N, C-alpha and C positions, 0 to 999 in steps of 0.2 A: 294915270291920266296924261294924255298927250299935251305937250307944250304947243299951243296953237300958234304962237308967234313963230316958233321954230318950224312948225309944219307949214305955215304960210310962206315962209322964206324958201323952204325947200321946194314947195309947189311952184313958186314963182321962178326959181332957177330951172326946174324941170320944164316948165312951159317955155322959157327962153331957149333952152337947148333944143326943144322940138322945132323952134323957129329959126335955128342957126344963129342965135344972138351971140356974137363973139365975147360980149361982156360977161356972159354966164360962164364961159370957159375960164376967163380971167379970175372970176370970183372963186370958182372951184379950185383953180391952181393955187391961189393965195391961201385958201382954207385948208386944202388937203395935201398939197404936194409935200410940205415938210414931213408929214407923217409917213407918206409913201417913201420918200427919200431915206428916212431913218430906218424903215423896215428893210429896204433893199441893202443899204450899207451894212446893217447888222446881219444880213444873210448872204454875205460873200459877194455882193454886187458892187457896181460902180454907180456914180451919179448919172452917167449916160444911160444905164439900165433903168434907173428910176424915171428919167425923162421919157424914155420909150414906153415904159409900162403905163405911165400916167396918160400918155397920148392914146395908147391902145385901149385903156379903160374908158376914156372919153368916147372913143369910137363905138365901143360895145354898148355903153350907156345910151348913146344917141340912137343906135340901131334898135335897141330894145324899146325905147320910148316911141319910135316911129312905126315899128312893125307890129306891135301887139299891145293889148290893153295892159298897161304897166301898173302894178301895185307895189308900192314901197312899204314893205312890212317892217323895216328897220330904219334907222337914221340914214340919210343920204351918205354921210361920211362912212358909216359901217359898210354900206353897200359898195361904195367905190373902193374902199380898202380891201374888201373881200374879193372883188374882181382882180385887183392888183396881186393879191396873195395867190389867187388861183393861177393867174398868168405866170407869176414868178416860179411857183412850184412846178408848173407844167414845163417851163423852160429848163429848170434844173433836172427834172425827170428825164426830159429828152436829151439833155447834155450827158447825163450819167448813163443813158442807154447806149451811147456811143462808146463808152468805156467798157473794157472786158471785165465786168464785175458781177457776174452771175445775174443776168437780166431778170430771171424769175423772182429773185429776192427783192430787187428794186421795184418790180411791178407790184408785188404783194404789199410792199411798204407804202406805195402810192395809191393803192386801191381805196376808193371811198373818199378821195380828197374833196370832191364837191360836197358830199354830205358833211364833212368836217368843217368846211368853210361856212356852209349854211348854218350849222349848229353854232359856230363861233359868233356869227352875226346875231343870231337869236339870243345867245347868252349875253353878249355885250349889251344888246338893247334891253333885255330884262334886268341886267345888273344896274343900268342907268336909272331904271324905274324904281329901284328899291329906295325906301326912305333913307335919308342921310343920317346914319347912326355911327357913332364912334366904336361901338362894339355890338356883338350879337350875344344874347343871353344863351348860356349853355343849359341844356336840358338833360 
């Protein structure tokens, strides 16, 4: 069952972003930037990379909101983080393509990244919906 308070808050933020409300960007920055920064730092990046990625993710989110009928199948946080991960891995893939390291091996490794990110968002959302239990019975 969807948390209607959380859903309403997300919808309000999305509506504000469609209208270029700067407060919506500040709210998203406060809520999601720490997670993005941690991800980038743990994956060989710098704080400046995290800032750039957050800004790029906001641009992508707003473009999607304005250009097409937008349906948020996961939490807004999962969606934004998935965009950032996709952008970061794409940046790393392009960086490594410039290195003489057997390009076909790297391309094979990076194939299907979009599907993996989409699956990660779906799994994270499903995991959050599981009942809060300290253990799972073994069968």
